[in-house]
C-alpha positions, -999 to 999 in steps of 0.1 A, spaced: -371 -32 -423 -345 -32 -451 -315 -55 -448 -281 -50 -463 -265 -82 -474 -228 -85 -480 -219 -92 -517 -193 -117 -506 -219 -140 -491 -217 -174 -509 -240 -175 -539 -257 -208 -531 -262 -199 -494 -275 -164 -504 -300 -178 -529 -315 -201 -501 -317 -172 -477 -330 -148 -503 -359 -172 -510 -367 -172 -472 -366 -134 -472 -389 -133 -502 -413 -157 -485 -416 -135 -454 -417 -102 -474 -383 -87 -463 -367 -60 -484 -330 -63 -490 -302 -51 -511 -266 -63 -517 -234 -43 -512 -200 -49 -496 -201 -46 -458 -173 -35 -435 -179 -64 -411 -204 -92 -411 -229 -105 -436 -263 -89 -427 -274 -57 -411 -306 -36 -409 -305 0 -421 -325 8 -389 -295 -2 -367 -261 -2 -385 -244 -9 -352 -256 -45 -352 -244 -70 -377 -248 -107 -382 -220 -129 -394 -235 -162 -407 -216 -195 -405 -229 -226 -423 -220 -249 -394 -197 -255 -365 -170 -268 -389 -168 -235 -406 -168 -216 -373 -141 -239 -360 -120 -232 -391 -124 -194 -386 -115 -196 -350 -86 -221 -354 -70 -220 -389 -80 -185 -399 -77 -170 -364 -58 -137 -374 -83 -128 -402 -113 -136 -379 -98 -117 -350 -91 -87 -373 -128 -86 -382 -138 -86 -345 -113 -58 -337 -126 -37 -366 -162 -41 -352 -152 -30 -317 -133 0 -331 -164 11 -349 -187 3 -320 -205 -25 -339 -220 -54 -322 -215 -88 -339 -239 -117 -336 -225 -149 -351 -254 -170 -365 -244 -206 -369 -267 -228 -390 -256 -261 -374 -289 -279 -370 -312 -292 -343 -285 -308 -321 -268 -274 -313 -292 -248 -299 -270 -230 -274 -233 -221 -269 -232 -247 -241 -242 -275 -266 -210 -268 -285 -191 -284 -256 -205 -318 -266 -200 -314 -303 -180 -341 -320 -159 -327 -348 -161 -350 -377 -124 -342 -385 -115 -357 -352 -141 -384 -346 -148 -398 -381 -133 -432 -388 -118 -439 -422 -103 -470 -437 -71 -470 -456 -50 -498 -471 -15 -503 -456 6 -532 -469 -24 -548 -485 -45 -547 -453 -73 -524 -444 -65 -503 -414 -89 -481 -394 -77 -445 -389 -92 -414 -372 -91 -384 -395 -70 -361 -374 -60 -365 -338 -51 -328 -336 -85 -315 -347 -103 -293 -323 -131 -310 -303 -163 -295 -289 -148 -287 -255 -118 -268 -270 -141 -249 -294 -165 -241 -266 -137 -225 -245 -125 -205 -275 -160 -192 -282 -165 -182 -246 -132 -162 -248 -144 -146 -280 -178 -138 -265 -162 -122 -234 -133 -104 -251 -151 -90 -281 -187 -88 -269 -199 -113 -295 -232 -132 -292 -236 -167 -307 -270 -178 -319 -278 -212 -335 -305 -222 -359 -314 -247 -386 -309 -238 -423 -347 -237 -428 -351 -209 -404 -321 -187 -411 -340 -159 -429 -365 -156 -401 -338 -157 -374 -318 -129 -392 -349 -107 -391 -357 -116 -355 -321 -108 -343 -320 -75 -363 -355 -65 -350 -346 -73 -314 -316 -51 -316 -298 -73 -291 
């Protein structure tokens, strides 16, 4: 198997995944991709779009919705299946686990000084919570035929190879 890697993949993240590919003997090359971040030359109709965690995915779905949607539409128009691989960690293993996710932007407590007194504040009451994100991801899954897969950062390279080999 030879894997194409998008040149716009973040340098630090790519170096970590490249090391994982090297450890398991995967061949790869980098070039700009039409959609997604990774694909096998054996099946160019399947791509993986990697997200570093649920916060990044949440930002794509909520704040960068039009750009994100445009990529999903481009994939459908070219008959390309997208798998979104989210490197969130051990607490999120399935799409259903997202429902219980607590967005740090909404649930994190910070202290600020007001009139010389420390006051406890929540980061953002308007931030999307797990339930809202879960509902959005289900809509994306159903409307654009997208699969969501979750893993830990230490297994990303192996998971990419596994998904591309399975052909989903």
